[in-house]
N, C-alpha and C positions, 0 to 999 in steps of 0.2 A: 762403277754401276750409280753414276750422276741420277741419270732417269728414273731407274728404280727407286733413290730416294726422294726424288721430288713427286715419285707416283702420281703423274700429271693425268692420267687417265682414271685415276681412283678417287685422290684427295682433291684435285682441282678442276674437277670435271661436273662440278654443279649437283653430283649424286646427293640425296639427302644423308647427314652424316651415319644415320643409324645402319646406312647400308655398306659403308667404308670398312674394311677390317681396319681395327684398331692399330695394328701395326703400322700401316701405311697411312692412317691418318698423323698417328705419333711423327714418325719419322718424315713425313711430308711438313711437319710445323718444325722440327729441328732443323731442316735443311733451308728452309726460310729464312731461320733466323740466321743460317751461317752467310746465306747471301747478303742480306741486309748489313749484316756487321762488314762485308768486305766492300761493300757499295758503301757505306759510310766512310772506310777506311780510304777512299779514293778521295776522299774531300779533306782527309787528315783527320778525321773527327776519332780521336782516340779516347775511351774511357778510363775512368779511374775506377770503375768498382762495377760488379755485376751483380744482380738481385734478380732472382729467379720466382716467378709464380709457377707451383706444379711442375709440369713439364719442362718449364722455361728454366730451371736451373742446370737440366741436361743440356736443353738447347745453347746456353750461354757457355756452357765448357766447351762445347764442339766450335760454337760461334767465333769465341776466340782465340781457338787454336789450343786449349788445354789440353782437351781430348783432340786427336786427330784422324784417329781410323774410323772414319764412318762406315764405312764398306766392313770393316770386320765388325764392328757393333750389329749392322743390318742383318749380318749372316747369322750372327747369334740369337737376336731376336726372331727370326724365321725359324729357328732351328729350336727356340724354347718354347717351352708351353705358358710362359707367363703372362704374353699378352695376348694369347690366341685362345685360352681356356681357364686358364688359373684366376688372373684377373678381369678378365673378359669373359663374356657369355661363354660357356653356361657359369662361370663364377664358380670354378671348382675350389678355389681356397675359401670362399664365403661358405660352401657346403662341407668344407673340413671345419672351419672355425665355429662355426653355428652347430656342429655334428648334427646335421640333416640325414635321414634315411634315404637309403637308395632310391633312387627314383625321384626324391622328394624336391622340386626346384628351388633356387635359389634367386629370389626376386628384387634382385638389386636394380636399386634407382638414385639419382643422384639430382637434387635440386637447390635450387636457392631459396630462402626464406628470409623474408623482411622482419627481421627481429634481433636484438642485439645477444649478443655471444651469452651475457648471463642468465639471461633467460632462457635460452635455449639448454643451458648445463643444468638449470635447475628443472626443467621439464624432460630432461631425459631419464631412462631408467636402466640401469645396469642390464637387467632380461630383456629390454625392448628391440635389440638388434637396430637401433639407431645410433650415427654418431657425428657429432660435430668435427667436420672434416679442414675447413676452410674458415676461417673470419676475414672476411673481404673488408667491411667496414664497422665501426662502431654500431650499428643499424642493420648489417645484410651478413648472412654466412653462407656457407655452402654444406647441407648435412647428406649424409649417404646412409644405405642401410636397405633392410629389408621394405617393400614397399608399403604395405599396411601400418606398419611402425612409424615411417615418414608422414604418414596422411595421419595417422592417431598424434603426434606430432606437433603437426602444423594445426590441426584441429584445437590442440589445447593450447595452443600460441596465440590463437584466432588471425592466423594469415594463410596464404594459400601458396602452396609448393611450387614453383616455377622448373618444370621438368629441365635436366643440360643432357644433351643426347651425347653419344658415342664416348662416354667417359669410362674409362677403366677404374676398378678399385685402387684407391691410393687415401693416403693420410688417414690412417685407421688400424687399429691393431689386427682387424680381418686379413690384414696382408702377412700376419706373423707366419702361416704354416709355409709359405713361400722366402721367407726372409732371407734364408742363407742363398738360395739361387738368385735373388734378385741384388743382394750387394755383389756376387761372383760377377753378375753380368755387369755391373758398372764399375768395376774395379779394372779400371784402365792406365796404361802409361800417361803420365804427366808431364807436359811440357809448361811451365810456370811461366806466363805472359809479366811480362814487366810492368811494375807500379799499377796492378789491378788484384783490385781487394774484392775477393769472392764472397757473399754473403750467402748463409744458409739459411732458408724459411723456418727450419724443425730449430734450430740453435739460437734464431732472432740476433744472430751477428756474424760477422765476416770470421774468416779462419784460414790459415795456412794450407795452400792448396799441394796433395802428395797425392800418391794413388789410394791409400788408407783413408786420408780424409775425406777425400771426393766420395770414397764409396760410402763411408760412414754417413755423410752429410745426406746423400742422397738417400739413403735405408731410411734414416731418422724421418726424412722426409715424407717418406711412404707409410711410416708406421705410427705418425702422429699428428694432430692438429699442427696446421700451419695457420701462424697468428699475422697476417699480411700489415695490418696498422702497426703492430709493434716491430716489424721488421723495416716498414719504411719511415717511421720514426727515428728507430736507431739509426739508419742510414743520413736520415736530415741530421742528426745529433752531429754524425761524422762529420760533417761538412758538405754533403750532396746537395746539390742545390738543381741540377736539370735532370731530369729522368727522360729516356728517351725509350719508347715500347717498341721491339723489333718483331713482335709477334704477329699474328694476324689479330685485326680487330683493334680495337681501340680500350678494351674494358679494364684494364690496368689503369691506365690513364685516367679513367674517369671514377678509379676508386681513389688514387693518389689526390686527385682533385678536392675530395672528400676528407682523405683522412690529415693532408695539409691545410686544409682551408685556412685562411687567416696567416699564413706563416710566406718567407720569400723563397718561390720556388717556380721551376716551369716544369711541364710534362707534357711530351710530344708524341704521337704516335705516329708511326712511320707508315704503316699498313690500314688505311681507314677504307673499309668498303664503300662502293659507290661513287669513287671519285676517279679523278684520272690521275694515274699513281704517277707519272712524272713529275706534273706541275705539283704535285703535294708533295713530293719527295724534295722539289727544289723549295718549295715553302719551309719545310724542316730546315733543309741547311741555312736557310736565310735568317729563320729563328735563331737558331744556334749562334750563327755570325751576330745578331742584333744583341743576344746574351752575354757577348763576350767568350764565346767558348772558342778553343785554338781550331783552326781548320784553313782550308785553302779552298780556291774557289776554281784553281786551274783547269779542273776536267770540262768547263763549261765553257772553255776558249778554243780555238783551233791553232795558237800561236800567233796570228795575223796581230792580237791586240796587247798592249800590256796590263799584265795583270799585278799593281801594288799592292802586296797584303799587310804592309806595316802598319800597327795601328796605333803607332806614336802620332802620324802626322795624317794622311787622309786616303781614303778608298776611291781608285779611278776607275769607274766603269762605263765602257764605250755605249752611248746611246746613239744610234742612226748616224754613228760615224764623228759624233762629238765626244770627248773627254769631258767626264763631268766629277768634280771634285767635290765630296761630302766631307764636311769639317768633322773632326774623331773627336773624341772626350780626351783630356789628359791621361797618357799612361799612369795606370793603377791596377794594384792587383785585383784579379778576377772576382767579381760578389759572389759570382755561381761557379759551382762546378759541374763538369757534365757528368751523367753514369749510363753507361750503355746496360739498360735496364732489359735484360732477357726476360721480358715480361710476356708470360703465356697465358692468354687468356682462356678461362677452362670451356667455353663455347668455340670451336674453329669456326670462322668464319668463311664462306664458301666464294671466294674471290682469289684472283691471282695478281701477280705484277711481273711486270717484264724481267727478263732475265738479264744477268749481267751484260753480256754480249748485244742483249736487244738496245741496253741503256747506251752502251759504248756507239753503236752503229747509229744511233739517234741524237747524237752530240750537237748536229747542227740545228735540227729541230727544238733540241732542249736548250740551247743559245738563245735563241730565237724567242723561244717561251719566256724564258725569266729575265732577258733586256725588257720585254713586253710587260712583266710584271714589275719591275724595278723602276720602268717609266712612269706607271702607273701610282707607286708610293713615294716617288722622289720626293717630291713636295712635303708630303708627310713627315717622311724620316729626314728632311732638311729642318723642319720646324723641332722635332723631337730633338736632334741631335743638340741643335743649338740651345735649348731649355736645357739638355744634359750638361751643356758647357758651363749655362749658367749656374746651375746649383751643383754639380758633382764637386768643384774644389771645395768649396764650404763643405759638403757631407763627408767627404774624406777627411777632412780637418778635423770634425768633430769626431769622427771614427777614433782619429789619433789622439783626440784629447787636447787639438790645440785653440779649439774654440768654445766659447760656450754653448750649451745647448738651445739658450734661447736667442741665437741668432735668427733674424729675418733675412733671406734672400730675396730682394726684388725683382720680379719677372716681368718685362712690358709685356702689355696685352696683347701685342702684336706677335709674339712668341710663344705664347699659349696653343696649344694644339685645337685644330678645331672639332667638333665631334663630326661622328660619321652621319647621323642624323641630329637635326635641330629640332625646336621645338615646333615649327611649322610641319615638318616631315613626320614629327609624331601626332600630330594631329591628323595628317592625310592617311596614317594606318589607322586612325581609330575612327575616322567618317568617309575617307576619300577612295581613292584606287590605292591599290597596294603595287600594282604595277609600275604607277609613277614614282615608289619609293624602292622596288625590289628589281625592276625591270621587267620586259616584254615577256620574259620567261614565267614571270606570276600573273598576265594578263587572263588565262583561264578563270582564276580564282574569284576576280571581280564579276563575274558573270553567275557565280553560284547564289543560292539562296541565301545562305548565311557565311562567314568565314571567321576566325580568328583574328579577332583586332584588340587594341586598345580602349578602354572606358571613353566616351565623350565628355565635355562639360569639367566639371568641378572635380570629375575623378579622375579626369586625365592628367595623372600626377608624374608622368615621364617627361621631363624637361628636355632631355639628351641623350642620345646613344654616342657611348664613345670608343664602343668596342664589341665586335662580334666574332666568335671563332663556329668553326662547325661548315658543313659543307651543306649549302641549299639543297634541300629537296631529299637529303639523305636521310631521313628519319633515323639519326646516329645521336649521338651525344652532341652537346653544344653549350657555349656560353654567352652571355650578352652583358656589358657592364653600362648601367646607366645611372644619370644623375636625377635629383630632385631638390630643386633649392627652396629653403625654407625663408619666405620673404615677408615683410610687411605688409599688411594687404591681403593676405592670403585668405581665405575663407572658415577656416578650420581655426585661427588663432584665436579663439575666444578666451582661453586662459591663459596665452602667452606661451605656449609651446605648441608642436607637432601633438594633434592626440594620438594614443597606441594604435589605432585602427588605420589612420590614415599612414604612420609611419610603416606598416604591414604593408599596406596597399600599394604604397609607392615602390614597392618591390614588383610592380605587374607585368612585367615586361617577358616573364615564363611565357605571357599569351603568344608576344610579338614572335619570341625565338620557335616555339612550337610552329607557327605559321611558316617561318624562314626556313625550319627544317624539313618542310612539306607536308605537315598533316591535313591540310586543305586538299589536297590532291589525294588522299585517302577518304575524306568524309564528304569530300564534294558538297560542303554546304548543307549536308543532311543530318550533320550528328552536331551538337554545341558542347561548348566547353563548359565543364562543372569542376570546381575544385573540390577533392575528395577528403584528404587529410593533410594536415600540416602541423607541425610542434614550433614553437615561437618562443626566443629566449631573448631576454632584453639583458644589456651588458652596462648599461649608462641612463644616465637621465635622458630624457626627451631633452631633443634639441629645440632651440629659441630660434628666433629671425636672424638671418645673417648667417645661419649654417647650409652646408651642401650635404646632403645625404648621397653617398654613392654606393649602389648594388651591384655586388658581384652575382650573378645570377647564372645557373648552371642548370641544363637538363641532363641529366645523368641516362636514360634510358628509354625508350617506347618500348612497350610490351602489350599483348593482349589477353585479354579474356573472354572467350567466345568470339564475336564478331564484334567486341567494344576496343578501341583502341585507347590506350592510356599511357602516362610517363612519368616518372618519377623525377622530382626536380628539389632544389636548394638554392637559398641565396644566403650571403653575408650583408649586412649594410655597414656604413664607416662614416664617422664623422671627423673629418682631418686626421684619418688614418686610425681614428680608437675606434673599435669594435661597437657599434651600436645595439646591433640585433641580429642574429642567427635565426633563419627558417629550415627546418631539416623533416626529413621524410614527407616531403611533399609529395601529393601524388595528386594527378588531375585526370580527367577522361573526357570522352566525346561522347554523346548519348543521344539517341535518336529521341523523336517526342513520345513515342510510343514507349520506350525506356524509363523516361521520366514520369510518366504517368502512371508507369507500373512500380513505381519505386515503393519500398514497404517504409522508408523512413528509417529513424534510428529505433534499432531493435534491442532492447535490454533485457539482460535474463532475471531470473531468480536473484541470482547472485550480486549484479549490478545493483539490484533494489534492496536487500540486505542491510539493516541499519549496522552502521560503523561508529565505532567511538571518535568522537574527534580529538584535536588537538589545540589545547590552551594553555595558560598558565595555572597554576595550581591555586593562585588568589582571583580568578579573573571575574571580572564583574564590570557590567557596560558601565561608563560614567553616569549617563541619565538614564532615569527610572525608566522602567518599562512596564506595561500594563496588558499584558497578553497580547492576543492578535488583534491586528489593526489595518486598518486600507486606507488608501487614499485617492480622492475624484481629481479629475483633471485639472478642477480649479485649483486644487492643494499643493498639485505639482506646479502650476505655473508661479503660484505664491513661491513655493521653494528656488524654483528660478531667479525670481528675482529679490532672494535674499531672507524671505520673510519665513524664518522657521518655525515661530510662533502658529502662523497661519495652517502651516502644513500638519504638524506632530502634536501642538497642543501648546497649554500654557507653562509647561516646564522650561520650555525654550525661549520662554519671553524676556528673562531674566539674565540670559548667556551675554556675556561682557564681550561679546565680538562684533567688532562693525565691518559691515562688508561681507559677511561671511563667504567661502567659497562652496558652492552648490552644486547645481546641475548647468551644463551650458545649454542654451537654446537656439534661437535659428535654425537654421540647415540641420544641425547636429541635435534637434528635440526627438529624440529615440523611445520617449516612454510617455505614453499618454494617463494612464492609470495603473495605480497598485491596488491590485484585489487582495492581496493577504501579505502581511510581514508577520510571521510567527516567530516569536524570540528564541524560542526553544524547538523549533521545529526543523525539517527536513533529513534528512538519512544520518548525517551526524549528530542532531541533537543540540547544534549551537545556534541555529536560526535559518530560517527559508524565507524567501520573499518572490513574488510573484508578481508580474505587472504585463501590460497589453500595451500594443500598438496598432492602432487602425490601419490598413494599407489603403492606397488609392492607387488608381492604373496610371496616373500624372504624378506619382510622389518622384521627386528629382531622381534618388537614389534608383529607381526603376530607368526613366527615359534617356539616362545618360550612359547604363550598362547593361546591355551595350544596344546601340544603334537599331540591331536587327535582332537582336536576342534580349528584351528586357527582363531581368533577373535582378534580384538583391544581392549585391556583395557579400560573399561569407565574411570578409574583414568588418562591414559595418552589423552585420547579426552579432558578432563579439563587441563590437562598442556597445552595441543594445544591453547586451548582458553586463556588461562594466557599468554603465548607467544606472541599472537597475542594483548592482551591488552598491555602486555608491549611495543610492538613497538609505539601504539598510545600514551603511556605515554613519552616515548621518544622524539616522533615527536613534541609536545607540549612543551618540554623542560626542564622536569624532568630528569634530568641527572645529575652522580656523580661519582666519582673516585671509582673503584673496590677495593675491602678491605675497603672503609670508609662507605659506603652506602650498602644497603642489600634490597631486593625485595622480600617480603614475604606476607603471609595471615595477614588480619586486626583480631586483637584478638575479641570473641565474636560477630563475622557477622558468621551466619549460611547460608552456600550456598549449596543450592538445586540441587541436581542434578537428571534429569529426563531420562532415556534411553529407547527409544523404535523403535530404528533400531539397526545396526549391521555394522561394516565395515570388511570387509572380504578381502582375496585376490582377490575377484572378483573385490572389488570395484575399480574406477580408480583415482577417485579425491575428497576428504574431503574438505567441505568451510568452515571456520569458521566466523561468523557474531555478533561482540560485541558491544551492545549499553551502552553506559555510562550513567548511571541514577543518580550518586550521585558522585561530585568531590569537594575535597577542602583541609583544613590543621586542624590536630588535635593533636599537630601543626606539625607531621610529615605528608607529602604529603599522601592521599588515596584516592583510588577510589572503587567505587562500581559500577557493571555492569551488566548486560543480557547479556546472549550469546545464540546462537543458531548455531547448528552444522549439515552440512548436508553430506549426502553419495551420490555422483552422482544426487545431487540435491533433494533428498529426506530428511526432517528434521528428524534428527536420535536420538538428544540429546538436552534436553533444560536445561539451566543453571539460576536459577537465584540469584542473588546476589554474583558472581563472584568479589571477592574481592583482593587488592593487598594494600599496605602501600609501603613507601619509607622511612627508618628507616636511621639515620645519617646525616640528611639534614631538611632543613627549609623552609618555603615559603619565608623567609627574605635571606636566601641564594641562593637560585632559581634566586632570583629575583636579588639581587646584580650582579649573575654570568652573567645574561644575560642585564642585563645595561650598566655593562662592556663593555661586546661584543657591544653593539649598538653606545655605545661612539666612539668605536674603527673605527666601520663602516663610522660612520660621520665623524670622523676625515680624515681616509683614503678616504672617497667618494669613495669606491669600491661597493657599492650598488647604484642600479638605484634611481633616483629620481622620482616625480610625473612622471607617464607615461605622453607623449605629446599626445594632443586631435588629433583624426583624424577627430572629428567634434568639435568645439568648442563653447562657449556661445554665439558670436555674429550668428553661424548659428542656435543655437535652438532658439534666440529669432526671427531670420528671419522665421524661418517655423510657429511661434507662431503668428506673426501679420505681417510679412513683404512679402516678395515675395520668394515663395516658392523656385523658381528657383534658390535663392542666397544660399538658403539652400542645395538643393541636386543637381543642376545641370541644365542642359536645358531643358531635357524632362519635368520638371515640369510648363516651361514658360508659358503655356497655362492657370495654376492657378495664374498667378501673376494679371492678370486683367479679369475679366468676370466668367469664370468657380468656382463653388465652391469647396474647397479640405476641408477634415476634418484636424483640426489643433491639436498642443498641446496649452494647458493653457499657458497664457501670466501672467507677474508678476502682483500682489505678490503670485499668485498660481503658478508659473513656478518652477519646482525641479529638473530641470536637468541643469549641467553646461558643461559637454563634454560628449562625447563618446571617450572612448578609447582602444576599442577592438570590433570589428567584425570578426567572422570565421563561415566558413561552411554556407557561402550564399555567391549570388553576387545581387548587386545592381541592380533591375529593374526586378529581377526573382522571382516571388512571388511562394514560397515552404516552406515547414518545414525542420526544421532542423538547422536553422540560429540561433545564438547566437551573443550576444553584451554585453557589460559592459559601463554601464552608472555611472558618479561618479556627487555627490550632496555634494558641502562644505558647512556643517552647521552654518550658521553663530552664534556667541554667543549672538550676541544681537537680533536674529533675533523677526519679529514683533509677530509670532504665541507663543512664549515664553510669549512674556508680554500679549498677549489678551487673551490666554487661564488659565492664573493665576496657571500654575504648572510648575513644575522644569523640565517637560519633554516633547519631542515632543509630538503634539496631535495626535492621531490616525490618522485624517482624512490626515495630512501631512507626515506621514509616507505611507500611503496607495497609496497617489500620488508619492511618491517617488518609491515605485516599480511599479506600473502602466504605469507611464507616459513613461517610455523606451519601453513599448510594443507598444504606438502608433508612437514612432520615428522609433522603426522598420518595422511595418506596413508601414510606407512612405517610408521609405529607400527600400523597397520590390516592390515598386510601385502599392501599391494595388489600388491608386485611379485611374491608369491607364487602369483597367481592367475591367472597364465599362463606356459607354457613359454618363450613368446618373450621376447626381451628387451623392455623398454617403456622408452618416454623420457618425461618428464612435464612438458605445455606448457600454458600458462594460455590459455584462450581467450578471455575477456573479463570484463567485470565494470562495475559501476554503484556509484560511492561518493560520500561529502559529506565534504570536511573542514572541521572547525567550529573548529579552533583550531592557530594557529602552534606548531611546536616549538623553542625556542630551546636555545642549548646548555646551559643550567642546568635543562633539564626534569627531569634525574633517571632516573626507570626509566618506559618505557612498557610496558603490559600488552597484550598483543594475545592476544584469544579470539577463537577460533574455532570452529566447529560444522559439521560434514558435514550436509549439509540430505538429500542425495539421491545415490544411487548405482546407475548404470546401467549394462550392459555389453553390447556390438553388435559382431557382426565383427572380435572379436579386439581392439576398443577398451573402454577403462573412462571412464565420463565421471563426474566427481564434481561436485557442488556445494555451496559455502559460506556461509557469513555470518560476517563479521568485525566485529571493531569493535576500535580502540586507543584506550587509556586512560591518561590522566598524571594521579596522583592522583585516581581517580576521577571523574575529566572524561573525558567520550568526546571523542576531538581527531578522529577519521575512522572511519568508518563505511559499512558496504556489502557487496555480496554478488559473488561471482564464483564462474566452474567452472573447472575443469581437466581435461585429457584424458590418458589415456595410450595412447603409438602407438607401433608399431612403425617398424621403420627404413624399411620399405614405404610406410606410410600417410604417415609425411613427405614420402617421395620422389615422392608423388604430390598434396601439395597445390596446388590452383589458383589461391589467394588468394581477395580479395574480387571475385568475378564481378560484382554489382552498383555497383561503386565509379565514382560520377560525379564523376570528375576535372574542375577547372575548365576550361574551354575558353578561352585568352586572347582577348580582343577584338582587331581592328585596331589600336583605340586603345590599348588594352591595352599589346601589342607595342609601340608607337612609344613609350609613355610608360615602360616597366619598365626597372628600373636593375639593377643588377648589382654587387656587390662581396664584397670577403672579410670573413668573421665577423669583428667587431669582437672583439680582444682584452683591451681594459681593462676595469676595473671600471665597471658591475656586473656585465658578463658574463664568463662562467666562464672559469676557468685550463683549460688543456690537457687535464688529466686529465678533467674532466667536459663538455670542450667536444665535443657532439656533433653540430655543425656547420661544417664547412671556410669553404661558401661559399653567399652569397645569389644565388642563380641568376636570381631573378625576383622584384621586389617594386614592386608600384604600389599606392601607399597609398589610392589612391580607387577600386580597383579589386575585382573581386569581384561578386555576384549584388548584394549592399546597398549596393555603394559606398563601402565602408568599408575595404577593403584586401585584395590578394591576396598571399602571399608564399610562395616555394619555396627551400629550401635543400636542400644536397647534403654528403655526408662521403664519402669514398672509406673502405673496406672495408680494414682491415690484418690481417692474421693474426695478428700479435703483440700486439695490444691486450690491456691488461691485464685486461681483463673476458671476454674469451677464456678465460683463464688460470683465473679463479675462478668462472666459470659456463657450466659444470658442469665437474666432474672426467668424462675419459674423453669428454666431450659437451660441446663448446665452442658456444656460441650467444650472438649479441646478449642481452642482458636486454630483454623488453618495457620494463620501466620505463624504459631508457634511451632506448629509442624515444619514449616519451610526453615523456621530459626534453628531447628533440629539438626535438619540436613547440612546447613552451613555451620553449623558446630563440627560435626564432622570434616567439613573441608580444611577447618582451624588446626585441627591434628594431623592432617595430610600436610597443610603447609609447614607444621612445626617439624614435622620429619625432614620434609625436604630442605628446606631453610634455616631450621633453628627456630627456635623459640622466640618472637617477636614482640615489639613494643604494642602497647595498646593503641599509637597512633600510627601503628604500619599498618595495622589491617583494614578492609573496607569488605563488608559483605552487603550488597552483592559488589561486583563490580562496575564501575563506573562506563556507561556507553554501551556496555554488553546487553543484549536481550535476554529475556529470560521467559520461562511459561512454566504454570502449573494446572493441574487438574485435579477435582475432589469429587471421590464417589463414593465416601462413605463418611463415619463420623466416629471419634474417641470419647466415651461418655465414662461417667464414675465408675459404671458397672464392670468397664474393660479390664484386663489384666494385665497387660505388657503390649508397648509399641515397641516396632522395630523400623530402624532407618535404613537404607541402603543407598550408598554412592558410588557411581563408577567412573572414576577419572578419566575423562575425555579427550583432555588438551593441557598440557604444561606449558607455558611461556616464561623461561626463566628470567630473562632478559626484562621481563615485565612483572614478574611475581607474578602471575594468572594463573589460576586454576579454575577451569571449566569441568564440570559434572553433570550426571544425569543420574536419575536413581527413583527410587520408591518408598512410600513409608507403610505401614503393615499394621493392623491392630489385631492381637489373638489369631495370626496367621493369614486375616483377610487382607490383600492389598487395596489400598483405598487413597492414596496419592499418589502423583506422578510430578515428579520435577525434571523440567530440560532445560538444559544451557545456564545453569545456576554456576555464579564465579563466586571466587573469593580472590583479592588482589591485595599481595602484600605490600 
């Protein structure tokens, strides 16, 4: 039944895979594997091991004759429902496993996702009917399950599912209902081949084959996820070095190339679609021969020629009747071992291979083709073998330990192998005729309006192409190896080494390889190349002149999305065999002009923009003093490039003791024209943000040479632009060092991810780079990690995650010593300003708190000295303004938006609130008052009270903010900057919006926005509270489990003066919607409380900040319950870097009876000891405050 096993009229007919009975598709592949094993056996290629991918495990058992009864197996498959209905449509096993109703279909799909297995496992839900089937590589997996569940999974991961056709259910527990029948089918008599190890994909190791173990291995393979990288790595560790793919296609070869990148191995596919099968098979045999695998060439000869296969002398091949001797390396143990990897790719490919009989019948033709192939390569092989003779003895001696590892083997230049394409031919690829390089077959491409080409001029960085693998015009996988020489005189060597972006750009030959594999014949010049995605990791320092970088570039596969053709690729860069960089997750596509014009650019979600905590050392502070937001002109940046730090950044840099500092490169690498904003504590992570710009001109060098027929800015150069912007930020914070002693280069091991979703062309006017610091510190060299977004005329086009730099040659101690010395010199010379003289001093502040307003602001407020009421500032001990030192963009008595002030508060080291809060940092309520009280002062300065004949009360209505640093007793002076951004009036009320930031020594420690209202007595009396409040309704179980107790009075809980909770009324540690805790506390309102006296004069009201403090005091109880009572130093409220928000819609006054505060815990991070909660504050049953996202950090 050989014909039935091959199923030529079904499996090999070119019909769509979905139209083929799965049983014939399976057996066609199994029988093909058997044929290839027999064909390899003719050449005496004997495997040491068998590794299967999916169906490949069964195919290998048959191919290597461990199983022999294929007819019997075929008969059982035809009689069984396993592959006709259970595991194939209509997928009865899935319907049973999922407990579907009668008639309800099982919509099973199998798909490939470009995502790491860890991310997929984290995104999977036990109830989602989606399964991780196969791990192909660290960033590619096969999943299967219900169609809707797979699409939800892909959407959650932010990737597109690539469907796989004609695949039965396997590698998941859905097989469980038919597990017994599945094992019975695969329990066959075993004839164990000699010296062959069989590996199990499910077990990830080899096993001893018998009837039961083989059946168990195949069943385990069907029931559980197959981790192909684990399997291949285990085989490599076991000594396997040559992998031969015997199934249809080359998918597994592609995967092995990714899994073993950088290791010594060889992966070869026998059945590649779209090529001449005989020629390719002979090339595989030649490759095996060259790698030292055992074998014979006897089947290629008709007996009239001598074939001498002794490895210890020479190989004699007759060429046109002449016997030619090729020198052979000395006898030695093989460096590689072959493995007959029955690697069965998941999508079967629709091509055939000649039968064994056909191959034998065509011996004469094959002989001729092989000799022609050998003749063309004989000169190259001779040079390689001579070279091998030169270095192999020394290499083997080193391996045996007989030679010191620093032995240098001198190789004559005449014996060095010549490149396939030299620099001149690379230039021809860039600007000339591709047919002149690749032959007349490619002549049509030269007539297309565009083609894929290498860059021209200074960006042509491929000096030679030394190796190419892959079939021309096959649009399959391929490989190219190129070299770039870092030579003295290169245009980019301004800092003595290759720049980051140039080291990446030099791996540019994926462009050439995609053209070699035939993409231009598809696009016909109507769609142009654009990079979409890449992740780049450096492994060592950037190479200096005298180095050669070798790039091993692989296109893994082409695919389509709609009408757009794309490919995935990667490369590794090496210097003297040492890894320099790795580029993974590469994806590029070919787009028409209309598609490029319609691109939306980088689309960021609300989640992408949400503030997140950055990472920094606990004692972090910039070495150089910072003074808030700054900007730098083109002239200032030019001064910076020339080493004049003070001309760019100010007089603080005048006294730095660094001669010839390393700053920014110029010349062709002048990539920043100006800095429009440097915010020391800005950005998503609160650690700093810088925005810079570059003007684009149609004749810019990086456009005209990239490419000659499609001018566009390289994505790698966009990356460099963002690096330069980041370097300006680092220089400004004081990370400076002498040129030649320090270097700025990527952080090894950090994968920087590049996402390009738009282009910069000659039509672009301005690009802007926005870089946000997310991690900064010392390890021990200074380092920084940031995210960047690049805009083209306002449209976001490039998104970079984990942009990174380190500064080698210096340390934290050296930088701090440098700046401390500069600070000492400034103090001695008194060249910098002392504390700014106040415009309004402390006496003025106190007058407005409880004295005469006219003494604070002037005669226009004299009507409020006696008689009329005016909203005041808090009085001591709740007054937190010492002076107003700056007023700008506003006029006194003129109420309008835009005005800004800076207020200062000197933190007393022995302030009362440190003692009564019983913690080592400023309580949140005090910090909030430091931030908000200047808003009240500015409102008074602008004359708000004069706009109405009715007396008005000043009330905060809400805000949102983030704290970035704790405030210790030795903090010194806090500077609060507030800006009034909006003023509106309605029905006798005035609403004012403000932005605020609190800074300490130039570092922003608290930042946000808020709004206030001026209200009459009548308006305040009519407040209805927060109508939409959704207080937690305890369940019956929570009522039973709830505890109540007096609020703790011992440390770290606050003392009486700041204790805002009397009693815990209701506490269930596992209650609430999230099951993480619900807690409710109460406090009796006492009319003689100290804060009524201080807040405010003639208008006593409970401070909103103390209401928020009460809420945080509830979280301290939750923390103590979960983690135990902690020391005062261990509690931080609120959590640093975590946004929070509040709303006030009512007030607590002395006549009220009781305040109730409720907190529902929404998140607990035990690793960070972080508690997040939402809640409400009520007074006498009316909900008046709402708190969102407040945190405690232990």
